[in-house]
Structure formats: C-alpha cells, structure tokens
C-alpha positions in Angstrom: -30.4 16.4 32.3 -29.9 19.7 34.1 -32.6 19.0 36.7 -31.4 18.8 40.2 -33.1 17.1 43.1 -33.1 17.0 46.9 -33.6 13.8 48.9 -35.1 14.0 52.4 -33.6 11.3 54.7 -35.0 10.1 58.0 -33.5 7.2 60.1 -31.0 6.5 57.3 -33.8 6.0 54.7 -34.9 8.3 51.9 -38.5 9.1 52.6 -39.2 11.6 49.9 -37.6 13.5 47.0 -38.0 17.0 45.5 -37.4 16.7 41.8 -37.0 18.9 38.7 -35.6 21.8 40.7 -33.4 23.1 37.8 -29.7 23.4 37.0 -27.8 23.0 39.3 -28.7 22.5 43.0 -25.9 24.5 44.8 -26.9 24.5 48.5 -29.8 24.1 50.9 -30.6 26.0 54.1 -33.1 24.9 56.8 -34.4 27.6 59.1 -37.1 26.8 61.6 -39.7 24.9 59.5 -38.6 26.4 56.1 -36.4 24.8 53.5 -34.5 27.1 51.0 -33.0 25.4 47.9 -30.6 27.4 45.9 -30.3 26.4 42.2 -27.2 28.1 40.8 -27.4 27.6 37.1 -31.1 28.5 36.8 -30.7 31.3 39.3 -33.7 30.2 41.4 -34.5 29.8 45.1 -37.2 27.3 45.9 -38.9 27.6 49.2 -40.7 24.8 51.0 -42.4 24.5 54.4 -41.4 21.4 56.3 -44.3 19.6 57.8 -44.3 16.4 59.9 -45.0 14.2 56.9 -44.1 16.2 53.8 -42.5 19.3 52.3 -45.1 21.8 51.1 -44.1 24.0 48.2 -44.4 27.8 49.0 -42.8 29.8 46.3 -39.9 30.0 43.8 -37.8 33.2 43.6 -36.2 34.0 40.2 -33.0 36.0 41.0 -32.7 37.1 37.3 -29.5 35.4 36.4 -27.6 36.4 39.6 -26.0 32.9 40.0 -26.9 32.4 43.7 -24.6 30.2 45.9 -25.3 30.1 49.6 -27.9 31.6 51.9 -28.2 32.4 55.6 -31.0 33.8 57.8 -29.9 36.7 60.0 -32.4 38.9 62.0 -35.3 37.5 60.0 -33.8 38.4 56.7 -32.3 36.1 54.1 -28.9 37.0 52.8 -27.5 35.1 49.8 -24.3 35.3 47.8 -24.2 35.7 44.0 -21.4 35.1 41.5 -22.9 36.6 38.3 -23.8 39.9 40.0 -20.9 40.0 42.5 -23.1 40.8 45.4 -25.1 39.7 48.4 -28.8 40.1 48.0 -31.2 40.6 50.9 -34.6 39.0 50.9 -37.6 39.9 53.1 -39.0 36.7 54.5 -42.6 38.0 54.8 -43.1 38.5 51.1 -39.9 36.9 49.6 -39.0 40.1 47.8 -35.4 41.1 47.3 -35.2 44.4 49.2 -31.5 45.4 49.0 -28.1 44.5 47.6 -24.6 44.6 49.0 -22.0 44.8 46.2 -18.7 43.1 46.7 -15.4 43.0 44.8 -15.1 39.4 43.6 -17.2 36.2 43.6 -18.8 35.6 47.0 -19.2 32.0 48.1 -20.1 31.1 51.7 -21.9 33.3 54.1 -22.3 32.9 57.9 -23.2 35.0 60.9 -21.4 35.4 64.3 -24.7 36.7 65.8 -23.9 40.4 65.0 -21.9 40.5 61.8 -22.0 38.6 58.5 -18.8 36.9 57.2 -18.4 36.2 53.4 -15.7 34.3 51.6 -14.5 35.7 48.2 -13.4 32.5 46.5 -12.4 34.1 43.2 -11.8 37.5 41.7 -14.1 38.7 38.9 -11.4 37.7 36.4 -11.8 34.1 37.8 -8.3 34.2 39.4 -8.0 32.9 43.0 -9.5 35.2 45.5 -7.9 35.7 49.0 -10.4 37.7 51.0 -13.0 37.1 53.7 -15.3 40.1 54.4 -16.8 41.1 57.8 -20.0 43.0 57.1 -22.1 44.9 59.6 -25.6 44.3 58.3 -27.0 47.4 60.1 -24.5 49.9 58.8 -23.1 48.2 55.7 -19.6 48.8 57.0 -17.2 46.2 55.5 -13.7 45.0 56.6 -11.5 42.9 54.4 -9.2 40.2 55.7 -6.4 38.6 53.5 -6.6 35.0 54.5 -4.7 33.4 51.6 -5.9 32.0 48.3 -9.1 30.2 47.8 -11.3 30.8 50.8 -14.5 28.7 50.6 -16.4 27.3 53.5 -16.7 29.3 56.7 -17.4 28.2 60.3 -17.9 30.3 63.4 -16.7 28.6 66.7 -15.5 30.0 70.0 -15.3 33.6 68.8 -13.2 32.7 65.7 -13.9 32.3 62.0 -12.5 29.1 60.5 -11.9 29.1 56.7 -11.3 26.1 54.4 -9.3 27.0 51.3 -8.6 25.4 47.9 -6.6 27.0 45.2 -4.7 26.0 42.0 -1.4 26.6 40.3 -1.1 27.2 36.5 -1.1 23.4 35.9 -4.3 23.0 37.9 -2.6 21.2 40.8 -4.8 21.7 43.8 -3.6 23.0 47.2 -5.5 23.0 50.4 -5.2 25.1 53.5 -7.1 26.5 56.4 -7.1 29.9 58.0 -8.5 31.3 61.2 -9.6 34.8 62.2 -9.6 35.2 65.9 -12.0 37.5 67.8 -9.2 40.1 68.0 -8.9 39.9 64.2 -5.4 38.3 64.1 -5.1 35.9 61.2 -3.3 32.6 61.4 -2.7 30.5 58.4 -2.0 26.7 58.2 -0.8 25.5 54.9 -1.5 21.9 53.7 0.1 21.1 50.3 -1.5 18.6 48.0 
C-alpha cells in the first residue's frame, strides 16, 4: 500500500513497530540515541529519539523530491545521498535544516566515513547505465577524488585502512554479475570478479 514500516527487535522478539512511514523505506541509521529513517519514494527522513522503552517522534524532514538513499553522521553533521538530485545533502543536527549540497556525477548510493574522508558509491550513471565510481570526498574542503572500481558499486565498508566495495551489474539481457573491489590506504585498487 506504499506505506513502509520499521520493526524494533529486542532479544529476538519484535517489541514495537513504526508504521505509515511512506513509500518506500530505503535505509535506517542509528547514531547515539537517534534513529533516522530514510523513505526514498516519498523523499522523507523521519527522526526518532530512542528511549529505554519506546521511540519518541522528533521530526520529519521533507527533502523535496531528492530521492534520498543512505545517511551517515560525520563530525556532528548528517550527510545523505540522493538519486533524483544527484547529490549529497548536508543536514545540521541542531535544527535539522539542510545547509549545503555536494553535487556528484551519477546516482550516489552508499556513504561511509573513514574518520577523515567520506566515501560514496556511484551505482548508476544519470542515464541509468551501470556506474563504476567510488568517490573520496574531503568534507572540509570539498575536494573529490574518483576511483574506477568496476561496474555496479553499491555497499561500502571501511576496515583496516581499506574500503571494501560490493558490486552488482547487469548485461543487456539482465543477467546479474557480482564482484567486489578493494581500495587500499595507498589508493591501489584490486578487483575480484565473481560471475553469476
């Protein structure tokens, strides 16, 4: 019915549910005692405070059709990727206002931090063809470095001074191919191909 929900689970049992969040729940982020729920189709971000016994509604941010995907907190600011506007928006956590935008070339998917820099996967190009880039962004200067990691970069993980990238991409017959790539601390890229 176009209304997403989030279940809260404790000790393997569902203890509460947040309903009627909109279309479609894309991702959730927990930071300290705050819960951020991104609703992609409705372009909303719901914010809840997590208490011991319940989740207390704080505010809903309307991103005006940006198509948000994933969110991370870095240096007390929220950064979230957006498909429809091809950018990363920056939100102030004191008043939940969007204070800046970082435009990117393509559709940004996942976003993580290595403690200093932001890393963003460009899963598709603006024409919806397979993307092949991961961006390293200095949030202080806006300086951006592109890495060609192979088609379909999606989820990112930072571990032991390296960025690990899961990839899914398709041929003209919609056959899926899966692969991983790794960007080392010295910025050398290694690709491991796994065919479907």
